[in-house]
C-alpha positions in Angstrom: -14.1 -13.8 63.5 -13.6 -11.2 60.8 -12.2 -11.8 57.4 -8.5 -11.1 56.8 -7.1 -9.4 53.8 -3.4 -9.7 52.9 -2.1 -6.5 51.2 1.0 -7.1 49.1 2.2 -3.6 47.9 5.5 -1.9 48.0 4.3 1.6 48.4 3.6 2.3 52.0 1.2 5.1 51.2 -1.0 2.8 49.2 -0.8 0.1 51.9 -2.0 2.7 54.4 -4.9 3.7 52.2 -6.0 0.1 51.5 -5.7 -0.8 55.2 -7.7 2.2 56.3 -10.5 1.4 53.8 -10.6 -2.3 54.7 -10.5 -1.9 58.5 -13.3 0.7 58.3 -15.4 -2.0 56.6 -14.7 -4.5 59.3 -11.8 -6.5 57.8 -8.5 -7.4 59.5 -5.4 -6.8 57.4 -1.9 -8.3 57.0 0.7 -6.3 55.1 3.8 -7.1 53.0 6.0 -4.7 51.2 7.8 -7.2 49.0 7.1 -10.4 47.1 8.8 -13.0 49.2 7.1 -11.7 52.4 3.8 -11.6 50.6 4.1 -15.2 49.5 5.1 -16.4 52.9 2.2 -14.7 54.6 -0.2 -16.0 51.9 0.8 -19.6 52.5 1.3 -19.5 56.3 -1.5 -17.2 57.4 -4.2 -18.4 54.9 -5.9 -15.0 54.5 -9.4 -14.8 53.1 -8.2 -12.7 50.1 -5.0 -11.3 48.7 -4.6 -7.8 47.2 -1.5 -8.2 45.1 0.5 -5.5 43.3 2.4 -6.7 40.3 5.6 -4.6 40.6 7.2 -5.8 43.8 10.8 -6.0 45.1 12.3 -9.5 45.5 9.6 -11.3 43.5 7.1 -10.0 41.1 3.4 -10.2 41.7 3.1 -12.7 38.8 5.6 -15.0 40.5 3.8 -14.7 43.9 0.4 -15.5 42.2 1.9 -18.5 40.4 3.5 -19.9 43.5 0.4 -19.4 45.6 -1.6 -21.4 43.0 1.2 -24.0 42.6 0.9 -24.6 46.4 -2.7 -25.6 45.9 -4.2 -22.5 47.5 -7.6 -21.3 46.2 -7.5 -18.1 48.2 -9.0 -15.3 46.0 -6.3 -13.1 44.5 -7.2 -9.6 43.3 -4.4 -7.9 41.4 -3.6 -4.2 41.7 -2.7 -2.9 38.2 -1.8 0.4 36.5 -4.4 1.7 34.0 -2.2 1.1 30.9 -1.1 -2.4 31.8 -3.7 -4.4 29.8 -1.3 -7.2 29.0 -0.4 -7.5 32.6 -4.0 -7.9 33.5 -4.5 -10.7 31.1 -1.2 -12.5 32.2 -2.2 -12.3 35.8 -5.6 -13.8 35.2 -4.0 -16.6 33.2 -1.7 -17.3 36.1 -4.6 -17.8 38.4 -5.6 -14.4 39.7 -9.4 -14.1 40.2 -9.8 -10.4 39.4 -8.0 -7.0 39.2 -8.6 -3.5 40.2 -7.0 -0.5 38.4 -5.1 2.2 40.2 -6.1 4.8 41.1 -9.2 3.0 42.5 -12.4 4.1 44.0 -13.2 3.0 47.5 -16.6 1.6 46.5 -15.1 -0.4 43.7 -12.4 -1.9 45.9 -14.9 -3.0 48.6 -17.3 -4.4 46.0 -14.6 -6.6 44.5 -13.3 -7.7 47.8 -16.8 -8.7 49.0 -17.7 -10.4 45.8 -14.6 -12.6 45.7 -14.9 -13.5 49.4 -18.6 -14.3 48.9 -17.9 -16.5 45.9 -15.6 -18.7 48.0 -18.1 -18.9 50.8 -20.8 -20.0 48.4 -18.8 -23.1 47.3 -20.3 -26.1 49.1 -17.9 -28.7 50.7 -17.6 -32.0 49.0 -20.1 -34.6 50.0 -19.2 -37.9 51.7 -17.9 -40.6 49.4 -21.0 -42.7 49.7 -23.4 -39.9 48.8 -25.3 -40.3 45.5 -23.8 -38.5 42.6 -25.8 -35.8 40.8 -24.7 -35.5 37.1 -25.4 -33.1 34.3 -24.6 -34.6 30.9 -22.9 -32.3 28.4 -23.2 -34.5 25.4 -21.8 -38.0 24.9 -18.2 -37.2 26.0 -18.5 -34.9 28.9 -20.5 -34.6 32.1 -20.6 -32.5 35.3 -20.5 -34.3 38.6 -22.4 -31.6 40.6 -21.9 -33.2 44.0 -18.1 -33.1 43.6 -17.9 -29.9 41.6 -16.0 -31.7 38.9 -16.2 -32.0 35.1 -15.2 -35.2 33.3 -14.3 -35.5 29.6 -13.9 -39.0 28.2 -13.9 -40.3 31.8 -11.0 -38.0 32.9 -11.5 -35.2 35.4 -10.5 -31.8 34.0 -8.2 -29.6 36.0 -10.4 -26.5 36.3 -10.2 -23.6 38.6 -13.3 -22.8 40.7 -14.1 -19.9 38.5 -13.8 -22.0 35.3 -16.1 -24.7 36.9 -18.6 -22.0 37.9 -18.6 -20.5 34.4 -19.2 -23.8 32.5 -21.7 -24.9 35.1 -23.7 -21.7 34.7 -23.8 -21.8 30.9 -24.4 -25.6 30.6 -27.4 -25.3 32.8 -28.9 -22.9 30.2 -27.9 -24.4 26.9 -28.4 -22.1 23.9 -29.0 -19.0 25.9 -26.6 -16.2 25.2 -25.2 -14.2 28.0 -23.4 -10.9 27.6 -20.0 -10.4 29.4 -21.7 -8.0 31.8 -24.4 -10.6 32.7 -21.7 -13.2 33.3 -19.8 -10.8 35.5 -23.0 -10.5 37.5 -24.0 -14.2 37.6 -20.6 -15.9 37.8 -18.4 -13.3 39.2 -21.1 -12.1 41.6 -20.8 -8.4 40.7 -24.3 -6.9 41.0 -24.9 -4.2 38.5 -21.4 -4.5 37.0 -20.5 -1.9 34.3 -16.7 -1.9 34.4 -14.0 -3.8 32.5 -15.3 -7.2 31.3 -12.0 -8.5 29.8 -11.8 -11.0 32.6 -14.7 -12.9 31.0 -12.8 -13.3 27.7 -9.7 -14.5 29.5 -11.7 -17.1 31.5 -13.5 -18.3 28.4 -10.2 -18.7 26.4 -8.6 -20.6 29.2 -11.7 -22.8 29.6 -11.8 -23.6 25.9 -8.1 -24.7 26.0 -9.0 -27.2 28.6 -12.4 -28.6 27.4 -12.4 -28.2 23.6 -10.6 -30.6 21.1 -10.0 -27.5 18.9 -10.2 -24.3 21.0 -10.3 -22.3 17.7 -13.5 -24.1 16.7 -15.4 -24.6 20.0 -18.4 -26.9 20.3 -19.2 -26.3 24.0 -18.5 -22.6 24.8 -19.6 -20.7 21.8 -19.5 -17.0 20.9 -22.5 -15.1 19.5 -20.8 -12.2 17.8 -21.6 -8.8 19.3 -23.7 -10.4 22.0 -21.7 -12.8 24.3 -21.3 -16.5 25.0 -23.5 -19.5 25.2 -23.3 -23.3 25.7 -23.7 -25.3 22.5 -26.8 -27.5 22.5 
């Protein structure tokens, strides 16, 4: 069975273009021209990915994204944004969107982002049986990664992380002290091969991750910045 993409966009011409591109690549599509319908389809039809415009009648894309995540859905959400809406991109990522693509978009970029986000989900292993032995990676005295259950514990309490946040700290923690540029993290964690576009999503993810794992996000001890170079896990 092919993968299904839900397109939530109020301009029919853009919906037609997106649907044409995606169907040509072998995807099935669902379409919604307003926020409430998009939310309903996202929760009832469980698509493999949602392409979500921000300016929608009935309910904004921000609200749709927030409600999808509040319902416990981990379906990848790729926002459709205007070029000048930098603040909107950051807000959408902070509400739980996985990525964004700027209008007007190129066909190759659209397909690359769709494939990468679907591939990321397919690479997530299912949780092991309860009786399975636990593989752990210590992150100092107060924190450790339970690799079998894809969970991170701090002071014995499981942290509420998104899959992307877990993937990010897991990747860096496995290579303590090694600095990775934003472009490299987009390749290794976001699964974008040869990525050369906007890397602001990395900064947003790091900021949100620090707020969850650091005692003082302003003075991080786990996810550190190497000025002008990138990020690394503190040894």
